[in-house]
LUMTOR-791083 format. One line per field, with one value per residue (C-alpha): residue number from 1; residue in three letters; x, z, y. Coordinates in steps of 0.1 Angstrom, whole numbers, plus 5000, padded with zeros to 4 digits. Example, Ala and Ser with C-alpha at 12.3 -4.5 7.8 and 13.67 -1.06 7.14 Angstrom:
resi 1/2
resn ALA/SER
x 5123/5137
z 5078/5071
y 4955/4989
//
This chain:
resi 1/2/3/4/5/6/7/8/9/10/11/12/13/14/15/16/17/18/19/20/21/22/23/24/25/26/27/28/29/30/31/32/33/34/35/36/37/38/39/40/41/42/43/44/45/46/47/48/49/50/51/52/53/54/55/56/57/58/59/60/61/62/63/64/65/66/67/68/69/70/71/72/73/74/75/76/77/78/79/80/81/82/83/84/85/86/87/88/89/90/91/92/93/94/95/96/97/98/99/100/101/102/103/104/105/106/107/108/109/110/111/112/113/114/115/116/117/118/119/120/121/122/123/124/125/126/127/128/129/130/131/132/133/134/135/136/137/138/139/140/141/142/143/144/145/146/147/148/149/150/151/152/153/154/155/156/157/158/159/160/161/162/163/164/165/166/167/168/169/170/171/172/173/174/175/176/177/178/179/180/181/182/183/184/185/186/187/188/189/190/191/192/193/194/195/196/197/198/199/200/201/202/203/204/205/206/207/208/209/210/211/212/213/214/215/216/217/218/219/220/221/222/223/224/225/226/227/228/229/230/231/232/233/234/235/236/237/238/239/240/241/242/243/244/245/246/247/248/249/250/251/252/253/254/255/256/257/258/259/260/261/262/263/264/265/266/267/268/269/270/271/272/273/274/275/276/277
resn UNK/UNK/UNK/UNK/UNK/UNK/UNK/UNK/UNK/UNK/UNK/UNK/UNK/UNK/UNK/UNK/UNK/UNK/UNK/UNK/UNK/UNK/UNK/UNK/UNK/UNK/UNK/UNK/UNK/UNK/UNK/UNK/UNK/UNK/UNK/UNK/UNK/UNK/UNK/UNK/UNK/UNK/UNK/UNK/UNK/UNK/UNK/UNK/UNK/UNK/UNK/UNK/UNK/UNK/UNK/UNK/UNK/UNK/UNK/UNK/UNK/UNK/UNK/UNK/UNK/UNK/UNK/UNK/UNK/UNK/UNK/UNK/UNK/UNK/UNK/UNK/UNK/UNK/UNK/UNK/UNK/UNK/UNK/UNK/UNK/UNK/UNK/UNK/UNK/UNK/UNK/UNK/UNK/UNK/UNK/UNK/UNK/UNK/UNK/UNK/UNK/UNK/UNK/UNK/UNK/UNK/UNK/UNK/UNK/UNK/UNK/UNK/UNK/UNK/UNK/UNK/UNK/UNK/UNK/UNK/UNK/UNK/UNK/UNK/UNK/UNK/UNK/UNK/UNK/UNK/UNK/UNK/UNK/UNK/UNK/UNK/UNK/UNK/UNK/UNK/UNK/UNK/UNK/UNK/UNK/UNK/UNK/UNK/UNK/UNK/UNK/UNK/UNK/UNK/UNK/UNK/UNK/UNK/UNK/UNK/UNK/UNK/UNK/UNK/UNK/UNK/UNK/UNK/UNK/UNK/UNK/UNK/UNK/UNK/UNK/UNK/UNK/UNK/UNK/UNK/UNK/UNK/UNK/UNK/UNK/UNK/UNK/UNK/UNK/UNK/UNK/UNK/UNK/UNK/UNK/UNK/UNK/UNK/UNK/UNK/UNK/UNK/UNK/UNK/UNK/UNK/UNK/UNK/UNK/UNK/UNK/UNK/UNK/UNK/UNK/UNK/UNK/UNK/UNK/UNK/UNK/UNK/UNK/UNK/UNK/UNK/UNK/UNK/UNK/UNK/UNK/UNK/UNK/UNK/UNK/UNK/UNK/UNK/UNK/UNK/UNK/UNK/UNK/UNK/UNK/UNK/UNK/UNK/UNK/UNK/UNK/UNK/UNK/UNK/UNK/UNK/UNK/UNK/UNK/UNK/UNK/UNK/UNK/UNK/UNK/UNK/UNK/UNK/UNK/UNK/UNK/UNK/UNK/UNK/UNK/UNK/UNK
x 4621/4658/4668/4669/4691/4715/4709/4723/4750/4764/4760/4771/4809/4812/4804/4828/4856/4844/4847/4826/4857/4890/4909/4940/4940/4925/4955/4982/5014/5041/5075/5107/5106/5069/5081/5104/5092/5126/5130/5103/5123/5138/5114/5085/5051/5035/5020/4983/4982/4989/5002/4989/5012/4997/5019/5010/5041/5054/5087/5116/5124/5096/5106/5139/5136/5121/5145/5175/5157/5154/5119/5114/5086/5064/5042/5024/4990/4978/4942/4914/4876/4855/4873/4882/4880/4915/4893/4902/4929/4941/4924/4943/4978/4969/4967/5001/5019/5029/5030/5032/5014/5020/4993/4981/4944/4942/4906/4908/4870/4837/4813/4779/4753/4720/4715/4679/4661/4639/4610/4581/4552/4529/4497/4463/4427/4392/4360/4324/4291/4253/4243/4203/4184/4150/4161/4168/4198/4238/4267/4303/4335/4374/4410/4435/4471/4501/4531/4534/4572/4586/4621/4634/4663/4685/4709/4746/4772/4805/4838/4865/4901/4939/4953/4978/4999/5032/5039/5061/5073/5106/5138/5153/5180/5212/5229/5260/5276/5239/5241/5210/5221/5199/5205/5215/5191/5193/5198/5226/5244/5246/5250/5281/5288/5295/5272/5286/5286/5249/5238/5237/5199/5199/5227/5210/5210/5248/5257/5293/5287/5268/5301/5323/5306/5286/5255/5232/5236/5267/5279/5295/5319/5344/5354/5386/5398/5371/5350/5314/5292/5261/5231/5242/5275/5281/5254/5276/5310/5301/5284/5325/5337/5318/5336/5367/5376/5368/5376/5350/5352/5332/5320/5301/5291/5323/5350/5363/5366/5374/5357/5371/5344/5342/5312/5291/5286/5251/5231/5198/5167/5140/5109/5083/5098/5086/5069/5076/5057
z 4998/5020/5010/4974/4978/4997/4974/4943/4958/4966/4926/4913/4933/4921/4885/4893/4904/4942/4969/4990/5014/5021/4988/5009/5020/4992/4969/4992/4984/5016/5006/5015/5045/5057/5040/5073/5109/5126/5099/5118/5151/5149/5134/5153/5148/5174/5169/5183/5156/5122/5106/5069/5045/5011/4984/4947/4931/4936/4929/4944/4959/4984/4992/4991/5015/5048/5040/5053/5082/5091/5080/5069/5034/5044/5012/4992/4973/4944/4930/4912/4920/4942/4965/4992/5033/5050/5077/5056/5050/5086/5097/5071/5087/5121/5114/5101/5124/5103/5121/5088/5058/5023/4999/4966/4948/4914/4899/4865/4852/4860/4847/4841/4831/4842/4853/4857/4884/4891/4923/4936/4946/4968/4950/4972/4954/4967/4953/4973/4960/4959/4945/4944/4932/4938/4972/4985/4980/5000/4999/4998/5000/4994/4991/4967/4974/4947/4932/4906/4891/4878/4858/4863/4844/4875/4863/4883/4883/4905/4901/4900/4917/4911/4946/4966/4988/5009/5041/5069/5104/5120/5127/5157/5154/5147/5112/5104/5068/5064/5029/5017/4990/4960/4935/4899/4870/4834/4824/4854/4838/4803/4815/4837/4817/4842/4865/4900/4924/4944/4936/4968/4970/4998/5031/5067/5084/5107/5097/5094/5053/5055/5075/5051/5022/5009/4989/4969/4935/4941/4931/4955/4937/4962/5003/5008/4980/4974/4946/4956/4935/4940/4972/4993/4987/4996/5025/5036/5034/5051/5085/5078/5090/5120/5141/5117/5093/5059/5026/4999/4963/4947/4911/4908/4876/4858/4882/4911/4950/4981/5011/5048/5075/5107/5104/5139/5161/5156/5185/5181/5193/5198/5198/5180/5199/5171/5183/5182/5153
y 5024/5027/4988/4997/5023/5007/4985/5006/5021/4989/4976/5014/5006/4971/4986/5005/4987/4978/5004/4986/4974/4988/5002/5004/4973/4947/4962/4963/4946/4941/4948/4925/4932/4920/4889/4874/4883/4880/4918/4934/4931/4961/4978/4999/4988/5000/5030/5043/5068/5077/5105/5110/5133/5141/5146/5153/5130/5100/5090/5074/5109/5110/5070/5079/5112/5086/5060/5085/5093/5058/5044/5017/5012/4983/4987/4998/5003/5013/5010/5034/5033/5065/5084/5066/5088/5092/5074/5038/5049/5054/5021/5000/5016/5006/4972/4970/4994/5024/5053/5076/5072/5093/5095/5107/5108/5125/5128/5107/5105/5106/5075/5078/5052/5033/4996/4985/4978/4953/4958/4933/4951/4935/4937/4936/4934/4928/4917/4915/4913/4898/4865/4862/4827/4811/4807/4840/4858/4862/4892/4877/4894/4883/4893/4882/4891/4890/4907/4932/4935/4969/4971/5011/5018/5040/5069/5069/5088/5083/5105/5082/5086/5070/5065/5053/5052/5047/5025/5038/5032/5043/5015/5011/4994/5004/5003/4989/5010/5031/5024/5016/4991/4972/4957/4970/4975/4959/4996/5010/4971/4980/5019/5009/4978/4959/4933/4936/4960/4974/5012/5031/5041/5057/5068/5071/5108/5104/5071/5056/5063/5100/5109/5095/5115/5083/5098/5084/5071/5060/5026/5001/4982/4971/4974/4966/4951/4928/4931/4933/4903/4914/4923/4891/4895/4932/4922/4892/4915/4940/4916/4902/4938/4946/4971/4975/5005/4995/5012/5014/5025/5042/5048/5085/5102/5080/5082/5062/5077/5056/5064/5054/5043/5020/4994/4994/4966/4949/4957/4936/4960/4937/4960/4930/4902/4869/4839/4810/4788
//
C-alpha cells in the first residue's frame, strides 16, 4: 500500500504540471550577466545562507530597488503548479550563489478529478480430496498461484499556485557612473520620436550619477556633446571617459537638462575567478 500511495502522488503531480522536482530550477531563466563568466567576476556568489523576501507585487519598481542597492539580478523563475516549500527555493538559490530572493506565490485554483489505478493482487487457491478405486483409496492436495486484476478510480484534489522568484547577489565592483542603462523600447522610441539614446532604469546609491542628480526614468541622449546611439555605444563612451569629468545630457519630462559628473576608474574585484578553458 505505501508503494501505491507514492505512485499515486507522483501521478497526480505530473497531471498538475510536474511538482516532482524543483520548479524554481526547472523554469529558471538566467539574466544576461550570467551568460558570460567574466561578467560575474565582481558579483559575490559566495552566499552560505539565503534571505527570502515575500512580495505581493512583481514589477519594475521592486527590481529597481535592489539594483539601486548594488545587487545584480542573476535570473528569475515563473511557473504554476502545487505549492513548493521554501526549502526548495533556498536550495536552488544556494546552487546559483544568490544571497537574496524576492518571491511570490498566489493561489490560482484547485484541480479535482479521478485517475484509474490498476492493481494486480496475488491470489492463492488450495484443493484437496480423496480418490477411491477397486484397489483402495488415496488423498491429494495442491496449491495454485495466480493474480487478480482490479481497476479503481482514485479521486484527487490539488491546489495550484502561480509561483515566481527573482534571484539577486551583491555586486562588489565600482560603478563608472552608477547609471543602469537599458535599450529604448519600441514604445519609448515612438513616444520620444527618436531611435537614439538609452533609458536610465536605475541609479546606484552613492554613485557619481546619483550625486549629480540623475534619476531613474531619465533618457541619456548625449555625453560631452556626442550623441549616444544605443546601449553599446553608451558603454563605450563612458569607458573611454574613465577618470574624467563629463557632461551628461538628459531628456526628462520632455525637457533637456545637463548633469556634470566624474567617471570612476574601474578597479576590477575578482571575487569569482574565471577558470581557464
